C-alpha positions in Angstrom: 108.9 75.8 96.9 108.9 78.1 93.9 106.5 80.5 95.6 108.7 80.7 98.7 111.8 81.4 96.6 109.9 84.1 94.7 108.7 85.6 97.9 112.2 85.7 99.4 113.7 87.2 96.2 111.0 89.9 95.9 111.2 90.7 99.7 115.0 91.1 99.3 114.6 93.4 96.3 112.0 95.4 98.2 114.3 95.8 101.3 117.1 97.0 98.9 114.7 99.5 97.4 113.7 100.6 100.9 117.4 101.2 101.7 118.0 103.2 98.6 114.9 105.4 99.2 115.9 105.9 102.8 119.4 106.9 101.8 118.0 109.4 99.2 115.8 110.7 102.0 118.8 111.4 104.2 120.6 113.1 101.4 117.5 115.3 100.8 117.3 116.1 104.5 121.0 117.2 104.5 120.4 119.8 101.6 119.0 122.4 104.0 116.3 123.5 101.6 112.8 123.3 103.1 111.1 121.7 100.1 113.9 119.1 99.8 113.9 118.4 103.5 110.1 117.8 103.4 110.6 115.3 100.5 113.5 113.8 102.4 111.4 113.2 105.5 108.7 111.5 103.5 111.3 109.5 101.6 112.7 108.4 104.9 109.3 107.5 106.5 107.9 105.5 103.5 110.5 102.7 103.8 109.7 102.4 107.5 106.0 101.9 106.7 106.8 99.5 103.9 109.2 97.6 106.2 106.5 97.2 108.8 104.0 96.0 106.1 106.5 93.5 104.8 107.3 92.2 108.3 103.6 91.9 109.2 102.8 90.0 106.0 105.8 87.7 106.4 104.8 86.9 110.0 101.2 86.2 108.9 102.4 83.8 106.1 104.8 82.0 108.5 102.1 81.6 111.1 99.6 80.3 108.5 102.2 77.8 107.1 102.9 76.6 110.7 99.2 75.9 111.2 99.1 74.1 107.8 102.0 71.9 108.8 100.4 71.1 112.2 97.0 70.3 110.5 98.8 68.2 107.9 100.5 66.2 110.6 97.2 65.6 112.3 95.6 64.5 109.0 93.1 67.4 109.0 94.3 69.5 106.1 91.5 70.1 103.6 91.9 68.2 100.4 92.0 70.3 97.2 89.6 68.2 95.1 87.4 71.1 93.8 86.3 71.2 90.2 88.3 73.6 88.1 87.5 75.7 85.1 89.5 75.2 81.9 91.7 78.1 83.0 92.6 76.4 86.3 90.4 78.5 88.6 88.2 76.9 91.2 84.6 76.5 90.1 82.4 78.9 92.0 79.5 76.5 92.7 82.0 73.8 94.0 83.6 76.4 96.2 80.3 77.6 97.5 79.3 74.1 98.5 82.5 73.5 100.4 82.1 77.0 102.0 78.7 76.1 103.3 80.1 72.9 104.9 83.1 74.7 106.4 80.9 77.5 107.7 78.6 75.0 109.5 81.7 73.2 111.0 83.0 76.5 112.3 79.7 77.5 113.8 79.6 74.1 115.6 83.1 74.5 117.1 83.9 78.3 117.1 86.8 77.8 119.6 88.7 75.3 117.4 91.5 76.8 115.3 91.2 73.9 112.8 87.7 74.8 111.8 88.7 78.5 111.3 91.7 77.4 109.2 89.5 75.3 106.9 87.0 78.2 106.7 89.8 80.5 105.6 90.7 78.0 102.9 87.1 77.9 101.8 86.9 81.7 101.7 90.1 81.7 99.6 88.7 79.2 97.2 85.6 81.4 96.8 88.0 84.3 96.0 87.0 86.3 99.2 90.5 87.2 100.2 89.7 89.7 103.0 87.5 87.3 104.8 90.0 84.5 104.2 92.7 86.6 105.8 90.5 87.4 108.8 89.5 83.8 109.3 93.1 82.8 109.1 94.1 85.4 111.6 91.4 84.1 113.9 92.8 80.5 113.5 96.3 81.8 114.3 95.0 83.6 117.4 93.1 80.6 118.7 96.1 78.3 118.0 98.5 80.6 119.8 96.4 80.9 122.9 97.4 78.8 125.8 94.5 76.7 127.3 95.3 78.3 130.7 94.9 81.8 129.3 91.4 81.2 128.0 88.5 82.6 129.9 85.6 80.1 130.1 83.2 83.1 129.8 84.8 83.8 126.4 83.8 80.4 125.0 80.9 80.8 122.6 77.8 78.8 123.1 75.7 77.6 120.1 74.1 80.6 118.4 76.0 83.3 120.3 78.6 84.1 117.6 78.6 83.3 113.9 81.5 81.8 112.0 82.2 85.1 110.2 85.7 86.4 111.0 84.2 89.7 112.1 81.8 87.9 114.3 79.0 89.5 112.3 76.4 87.8 110.2 77.7 85.5 107.5 74.8 85.9 105.1 74.5 83.5 102.3 78.2 82.6 101.9 81.0 84.3 100.1 80.4 87.5 98.3 80.3 87.0 94.5 81.7 89.6 92.2 80.8 89.7 88.5 
């Protein structure tokens, strides 16, 4: 709950900052000087871009939390029992072992949003945030599709598509950084 409160607080502060920057942009536009008008236009556009980014990330987080609640109700939420370092981080070898299992599950059932959700969690535990995000987006897309909207030709047979969120080769698991 603390994370949600922090997110709401920071998002509110960010929206207020966007408002102040946009108002300053309008004031600069009204000066009539070309340089100030250019800066005012940029100061007016930046909050719009920031607002879209905040909205997109909030929508993503809400969708991911909705899937987590659904999976928890079904009893399929992954258990966080990974070994931790003394600093509290997930042990890399433990995360890699879980990742390999989640990758195999996803390759066996690529049309199931639950396997993509668990794969996203495994990517996150392995500290591969971009792939975790793409896998979660895939889970959200699969969850939100209606069964009647699915094209049977789109269903993947064994070996056609990998469990990588980009549908490219997965390689040997999450990318390790030193």
